[in-house]
PAPAMI-253907 format. One line per 4 residues: number of its first residue (from 1); their letters; for each residue x, y negated, z of C-alpha. Coordinates in steps of 0.1 Angstrom, whole numbers, plus 5000, padded with zeros to 4 digits. Each point is the difference from the previous one (the first is absolute). Layout:
% residues N
NUM> A> X Y Z  ...
% end
This chain:
% residues 603
1> XXXX> 5001 5001 4999  5011 4966 4993  5009 4979 5031  5000 4960 5011
5> XXXX> 5010 4987 5034  4991 4966 5010  4998 4980 5030  4973 4972 5005
9> XXXX> 5018 4971 5016  4986 4963 5011  4996 4975 5026  4974 5010 5029
13> XXXX> 4963 4998 4990  5006 4997 4962  4978 5028 4995  5024 5034 4995
17> XXXX> 4980 5021 5019  4964 4992 4985  5021 5004 4966  5013 5036 5008
21> XXXX> 4962 5008 5008  4987 4989 4967  5029 5019 4983  4991 5031 5018
25> XXXX> 4964 4999 4994  5002 4991 4964  5025 5027 4994  4976 5027 5007
29> XXXX> 5021 5015 5030  4968 5001 5021  4972 5021 4994  4969 4979 4989
33> XXXX> 4981 5011 5032  5031 4992 5022  4994 4973 5028  5032 4979 5001
37> XXXX> 5005 4968 5024  5006 4967 4988  5043 4995 5003  5004 5039 5003
41> XXXX> 5036 4998 5000  4997 4981 5036  4995 5031 5017  5011 4986 5036
45> XXXX> 4972 4983 5022  5020 4969 5007  5009 4997 4962  4962 4999 4992
49> XXXX> 4990 4978 5028  5027 4972 4992  4998 5007 4961  5038 5003 4996
53> XXXX> 5023 5029 4989  5024 5012 5028  5015 5035 4987  5010 5002 4963
57> XXXX> 4978 5030 4987  5000 5021 4967  4974 5012 4979  5000 5017 4966
61> XXXX> 4976 4995 4973  4993 5022 4970  4994 4978 4969  4999 5019 4965
65> XXXX> 5029 5020 4999  5018 4980 5026  5007 5003 5036  5004 4965 5013
69> XXXX> 5016 4999 5035  4991 4967 5017  5016 4988 5031  4980 4972 5021
73> XXXX> 5023 4979 5017  4995 4976 5030  4996 4962 4994  5014 4990 5032
77> XXXX> 5035 4986 5010  4999 5024 5029  5001 5031 4976  5019 4987 4974
81> XXXX> 5026 5027 5006  4978 5024 4984  4999 4983 4969  5037 5000 4998
85> XXXX> 5002 5037 5002  4968 5008 4978  5019 4983 4971  5025 5032 5002
89> XXXX> 4968 5022 4993  4986 4981 4968  5005 4990 4967  4980 4969 4997
93> XXXX> 4976 4977 5021  4966 4983 4996  5008 4966 5013  4966 4988 5012
97> XXXX> 4995 4960 5005  4967 4982 5009  4986 4981 4972  4993 4967 5025
101> XXXX> 5029 5005 5024  5027 5006 4974  5035 5013 5014  5007 5000 5038
105> XXXX> 5030 5006 5022  4993 5041 4999  4997 4998 4963  5032 4988 4999
109> XXXX> 5017 5024 5027  4985 5033 4980  5006 4987 4966  5037 4993 5008
113> XXXX> 5002 5039 5015  4984 5010 4967  5024 4980 4979  5029 5014 5018
117> XXXX> 4990 5034 4998  4997 4992 4962  4965 5018 4997  4977 4987 4970
121> XXXX> 4972 4975 5013  4967 4996 4988  4981 4967 5009  4961 5001 5012
125> XXXX> 4981 4969 5006  4977 5012 5024  4968 4986 5014  4991 4982 4966
129> XXXX> 4962 5001 5012  5009 4974 5024  4986 4962 5001  5027 4973 4995
133> XXXX> 5026 5027 4985  5032 4984 4983  5010 5029 4977  5023 4978 4977
137> XXXX> 5017 4983 5029  5002 5033 5018  5020 5017 4968  5024 4970 4999
141> XXXX> 5007 5008 5037  5007 5037 4993  5025 4988 4974  5017 4977 5021
145> XXXX> 5002 5024 5026  5015 5027 4976  5027 4971 4990  5007 4990 5035
149> XXXX> 5008 5036 5011  5024 5003 4970  4981 5025 4978  5018 5006 4967
153> XXXX> 4984 4999 4967  4988 5036 5001  4983 4997 5036  4984 4967 4988
157> XXXX> 4983 5018 4969  4969 5014 5023  4966 5006 4990  4970 4978 5017
161> XXXX> 4966 5017 5008  4971 4983 5015  4978 5016 5024  4971 5002 5028
165> XXXX> 5009 5027 5024  4968 4990 5020  4977 5006 4968  5022 5025 4982
169> XXXX> 5006 4981 4969  5032 4995 4979  5012 4985 4967  5031 4990 4980
173> XXXX> 4986 4965 4998  4997 4970 5023  4965 4993 4987  4975 5010 5028
177> XXXX> 4974 5010 4972  5024 5028 4990  5001 5018 5033  4983 5035 4996
181> XXXX> 4990 5026 5024  5032 5022 4997  5034 5001 5012  5011 5018 4969
185> XXXX> 5024 4969 4988  5019 5006 5032  5005 5036 4999  5009 4997 4959
189> XXXX> 5026 4973 5008  5014 5021 5028  5002 5030 4974  5016 4975 4976
193> XXXX> 5026 4979 5017  5011 5022 5033  5027 5024 4992  4995 5037 5005
197> XXXX> 5020 5014 5032  5032 5020 4992  4988 5033 4995  5033 5020 5006
201> XXXX> 4983 5030 5016  5029 5025 4990  5028 4981 5017  5008 5005 5039
205> XXXX> 4975 4986 5025  5003 4965 5014  4972 4985 5023  4999 4970 5020
209> XXXX> 4974 4991 5024  4991 4965 5000  4968 4999 5021  4994 5024 5034
213> XXXX> 4967 5016 5014  4998 5021 5030  4980 5028 5011  5000 5015 5035
217> XXXX> 5004 5036 4986  5028 4994 4973  5016 4969 5012  5013 4975 4978
221> XXXX> 4987 5003 4964  5022 4981 4973  4984 4986 4971  5019 4990 4967
225> XXXX> 5006 5005 4965  5018 5032 4986  5029 4982 4980  5010 5034 4984
229> XXXX> 4994 5035 5001  4973 5019 5018  4994 5007 5035  4980 5030 5012
233> XXXX> 4979 5012 5031  5021 5026 5021  5033 4988 4981  5032 4993 5021
237> XXXX> 5015 4965 4991  5027 4979 5016  4991 4966 5015  5028 4974 4997
241> XXXX> 4996 4978 5034  5007 4963 5002  5035 5009 5018  5009 5022 4969
245> XXXX> 4994 5033 5019  4984 5028 4984  4969 5020 5017  4983 5030 4982
249> XXXX> 4964 5006 5004  4971 5019 4985  4971 4980 4981  4968 5007 5023
253> XXXX> 4976 4982 4978  4996 4979 4971  4973 4974 4993  4988 4983 4967
257> XXXX> 4973 4974 4996  4969 4997 4981  4974 4973 5006  5000 4992 5039
261> XXXX> 5009 5039 5007  5033 5015 5009  5000 5034 4988  5024 5030 5005
265> XXXX> 5024 5006 4971  5023 5030 4991  5026 4978 4984  5010 4963 4989
269> XXXX> 5018 4993 4971  5023 4968 4989  4978 4971 4995  4974 5012 5026
273> XXXX> 4991 4981 5032  4996 5027 5029  5004 5004 5038  5023 5024 5015
277> XXXX> 4998 5016 5035  5022 5025 5017  5029 4977 5013  4983 4982 5034
281> XXXX> 5026 4973 5001  5003 4992 4962  5008 4962 4997  4995 4971 4972
285> XXXX> 5027 5002 4976  5016 5036 5003  5001 5020 4970  4988 5038 4997
289> XXXX> 5021 5019 4975  5006 5038 4987  5024 5017 5024  5026 5006 4971
293> XXXX> 5000 4964 4989  5003 4975 5026  4993 4965 4983  4986 4972 5022
297> XXXX> 4982 4969 4987  5010 4967 5011  4986 4991 5036  4967 4978 5001
301> XXXX> 5003 4968 5020  4977 4996 5029  4991 4965 5010  5012 4994 5036
305> XXXX> 4975 4987 5029  4998 4964 5005  4980 4999 5032  4999 5018 5033
309> XXXX> 4980 5005 5030  4998 5018 5034  4974 5027 5006  4995 5012 5037
313> XXXX> 4974 5020 5017  4974 4982 5015  5008 4987 5038  4969 4975 5003
317> XXXX> 4976 5004 5030  4974 5013 4972  5022 5027 4988  4984 5034 4991
321> XXXX> 4965 4985 4999  4993 5001 4965  5026 5023 4984  5011 5038 4998
325> XXXX> 5035 4998 4991  5017 4980 5025  5036 5017 5006  5034 4991 4990
329> XXXX> 5003 5037 4984  4969 4997 4979  5009 4964 4987  5034 5009 4990
333> XXXX> 4988 5032 4981  4975 4978 4982  5027 4973 4992  5025 5024 4986
337> XXXX> 4973 5021 4982  4992 4964 4982  5038 4998 4989  4995 5035 4982
341> XXXX> 4977 4984 4977  5011 4964 4999  5038 4995 4990  4999 4962 5008
345> XXXX> 4991 5006 5036  5026 5004 5025  4995 5013 5037  5026 4995 5029
349> XXXX> 4994 5012 5036  5013 4974 5025  5021 5014 5027  4985 5006 5032
353> XXXX> 4966 4984 4995  4965 5012 4984  5005 4977 4969  5013 5004 4965
357> XXXX> 5013 4974 4974  4976 5004 4968  5016 4982 4969  4981 4995 4966
361> XXXX> 4995 4980 4972  4976 4974 5012  4971 4990 5026  4973 5020 4976
365> XXXX> 5024 5028 5000  5002 5004 5037  4965 4989 5005  4986 5028 4980
369> XXXX> 5020 5025 5021  4986 4986 5031  4965 5002 4986  5006 5034 4989
373> XXXX> 5010 5012 5037  4971 4977 5014  4977 5022 4980  5016 5032 5011
377> XXXX> 4993 4994 5039  5032 4986 5009  5007 4974 5025  5032 4978 4995
381> XXXX> 5014 4964 5009  5021 4981 4971  5022 4970 5004  5001 4971 4977
385> XXXX> 5016 5009 4964  5036 4988 4997  5019 4998 4966  5032 5022 4996
389> XXXX> 5031 4979 5001  5027 5017 4976  5039 4992 5002  5013 4994 4965
393> XXXX> 5038 4993 4997  5000 4990 5035  4974 4975 4997  4966 5007 5019
397> XXXX> 4973 4997 4973  4960 5002 5001  4973 5009 4973  4987 4974 4979
401> XXXX> 4970 4999 4980  4981 4987 4971  4969 4985 5009  4970 4987 4978
405> XXXX> 4970 4980 5013  4971 4990 4984  4971 4979 5018  4978 4969 4995
409> XXXX> 5016 4967 4994  4985 4983 5029  5016 5027 5024  5037 5002 4987
413> XXXX> 5014 4974 5022  4994 5017 5029  5014 5035 4986  5031 4981 4987
417> XXXX> 5004 4986 5035  4997 5032 5015  5024 5018 4977  5027 4973 5004
421> XXXX> 5000 5003 5038  5006 5039 4992  5032 4997 4979  4984 5004 4963
425> XXXX> 5016 4983 4974  4977 4987 4970  5009 5012 4964  4972 4986 4980
429> XXXX> 4964 4988 5003  4974 4993 4977  4961 4993 5001  4971 5009 4977
433> XXXX> 4963 5000 5000  5000 4988 5038  5026 5029 5009  5036 4993 5010
437> XXXX> 5027 5028 4993  5030 4999 5019  5032 5023 5001  5023 5004 5032
441> XXXX> 5032 5018 5010  4993 5007 5035  5020 5021 5028  4976 5031 5009
445> XXXX> 4999 4990 5035  4985 4968 4990  4971 5019 4986  4991 5020 5034
449> XXXX> 4970 4985 5011  4995 4978 4971  4970 5019 4982  4980 4992 5029
453> XXXX> 5009 4962 5000  4996 4998 4966  4964 5014 4997  4990 4975 5027
457> XXXX> 5015 4968 4982  4984 5012 4964  4966 5008 5016  5004 5034 4985
461> XXXX> 5004 4988 4965  5039 5005 4997  5016 5028 4981  5037 5011 5014
465> XXXX> 5023 5024 4984  5036 5008 5010  5028 5023 4988  5034 5011 5013
469> XXXX> 5030 4977 4985  5033 5009 5014  5019 4995 5032  5013 4967 5009
473> XXXX> 5021 4981 5028  4981 5001 5034  4996 4964 5012  4994 5001 5037
477> XXXX> 4968 4980 5001  4971 5008 5019  4971 5010 4972  4969 5019 5003
481> XXXX> 4994 4995 5036  4963 4991 5011  5000 4962 5010  4966 5003 5024
485> XXXX> 5001 5017 5034  4974 5027 5007  4974 5004 5031  5010 5030 5020
489> XXXX> 4977 5016 5025  5011 5001 5037  4978 5030 5012  4980 5029 4989
493> XXXX> 4965 5004 4991  4972 4992 4977  5000 4966 4983  4968 4977 5008
497> XXXX> 4981 4974 4982  5008 4975 5029  5034 5007 5000  5006 4995 4963
501> XXXX> 4981 4970 5000  5021 4985 5022  5030 5008 4979  4987 4988 4966
505> XXXX> 5015 4963 5001  5032 5016 5011  5003 5020 4965  4985 5027 4976
509> XXXX> 4989 5030 5015  5007 5036 4984  4973 5019 5020  4963 5002 5008
513> XXXX> 4982 5000 5035  5000 5035 5015  5032 5013 4985  5025 5016 5027
517> XXXX> 5031 4983 5003  5032 5007 5023  5027 4977 5016  5022 4988 4973
521> XXXX> 4979 5006 4970  4999 4971 4975  4965 4988 4997  5000 4968 4979
525> XXXX> 5024 4975 4985  5008 4968 5022  4998 4967 4982  5035 4990 5012
529> XXXX> 5034 5014 4996  5000 5019 5034  4985 5032 5011  4971 4997 5028
533> XXXX> 4990 5024 5027  4962 5000 4999  4973 5020 5019  4974 5008 4973
537> XXXX> 4983 5024 5024  4987 4973 5021  4964 5000 5011  4977 4974 5010
541> XXXX> 4990 4997 5035  4961 5005 5003  4984 4974 5025  4965 4999 4988
545> XXXX> 4975 5011 4974  5006 4968 4976  5038 5004 4998  4995 5038 4997
549> XXXX> 4979 4996 4968  5025 4971 4988  5026 5025 4986  4975 5013 4973
553> XXXX> 5003 4967 4982  5035 5001 4996  5009 5001 4960  5034 5010 4995
557> XXXX> 5022 4996 4970  5006 5031 4978  5034 5017 5009  5027 5003 4976
561> XXXX> 5000 5034 4982  5035 5018 5003  5009 5024 4975  5030 5023 5004
565> XXXX> 5021 4980 4975  4989 4966 5017  5012 5015 5033  5035 5011 4985
569> XXXX> 5003 4966 4987  4987 4982 5032  5023 5014 5026  5035 4986 5014
573> XXXX> 5031 5017 5010  4988 5004 5037  4966 5016 4990  4987 5034 4987
577> XXXX> 4966 5013 4982  4986 5028 5015  4984 5026 4973  4971 5024 5009
581> XXXX> 4975 5017 4978  4976 4973 5009  5016 4967 5007  5029 4978 4996
585> XXXX> 5013 4983 5030  5028 4972 5002  5017 5000 5034  5031 4988 5015
589> XXXX> 5031 5022 5005  5000 4991 5036  4965 5002 5013  5002 4988 5034
593> XXXX> 4996 4962 5003  5025 4993 5026  5028 5020 4985  4994 4986 4966
597> XXXX> 5003 4962 5013  5031 5012 5017  5015 5014 4968  4989 4967 4980
601> XXX> 5018 4978 5026  5032 5022 4996  4998 4993 4964
% end
């Protein structure tokens, strides 16, 4: 069978996964009566809730006499490492660009990876059915991006297609009237322009896993493309490890892909994308070879973590009330299990403490791990995220990022002022149709906690995107710390309407009446820059019937809703977020009010 291997790449929310849905449906891969969810490739609950792709996934489509292997890649910067490795598995990419938004920071990042890997690009201008599309301008932006990234004459000679993933239409022309309910133009262009993989099945075996999966029965599963030769079930092969050593093992299972199903197969040949089980600690970038011909492929680069935070067992007064998995042993098992599947994650036990240093690619990367653990009935405490400082040629360096913001003209002044205080350097700025687009280079620590401020400053109308740029000299300036103080409870009990009413002129509350609190728990934000110890459980002394009834007329302001990301962004160095299956609570590291004041005085 003829094979084509392609990846779909794009900025977050430009419609990759929805487009794959339509390719699957219109290729006849599903039975006519088969029920298929929207965004079928996003199989994880969090992916479906947030509308983002977190893990790269592969599917295979049969079209005419061709088998087209498609890899749906993440669009978010925190998961960009997967995009780079996937380029080793494919011969071409579909670059999807929104017909209104045009090229964005992550479009630049994923396209750079594709051009470096010398794979063939096809550009799809998606969402052409949207109002206010800018199709001609977007095409020019795409060409400019290719030129900016140093594409040669061959790479810049790419076909452009126009589609609506939502409606399942596509065409060769930018004229909307030519859109038809078919994906055939995309299929035909893939077959015509994307080269077939090397089909050298007679040579000795070379297979390199670019992605990992994990299974409790067989351990790690390596997913990659057979570069040459064949691999069979029950065959004994050699694995060339990352350190150059060689380990022999028997291939227990082989998996291929068709539609959304992973199916067991007996053998895979050169050009096939498959999954290999049998070596429980197989790593990305190792090479499987025949025993009599050891010939490793070049190692794959794995992006280093840029952000770290401490995870620890929950030691708050409410520990054990809401979760089942509380012990250090269970938390450690779960964290190390995650590293089996996620090669960008690092976990290190902190000596003599029930704590672990967990390093990842960004706030979203780590918050999704925390959210998954919360849903699995874990109780943990986490510290404020910190950037990882690297020493390069004897100089301390920190990660910097490209940042692009877009917001209404009337609020841009406040955003520029806030970013200036966080060490951001403006690159360029332009305004169009009442919207201002500004590009910055900013230290990664300047972005910690900024998303929350940005949404407040722009009243939710702003768009923010950032992607890792490089490591630069680390300046010893205080960036990213919260400027305002907090309201901290001085006693345990249930919050009362009376107690909250007394505090409303002191700041913004995070909780409602009737919520259980403990000493040292953060219950609100102070209007000034110092912390304030408060009694939120205070009850009114009832003296007669009139004053007893008066409490019912109290109208309280709505408390601020604190999501998990908001809490992680919000806390300072001396604070923690307590995470349980049913709630998030922010607290001081030192709960006792007197001890905390002594510690502050010492500082």
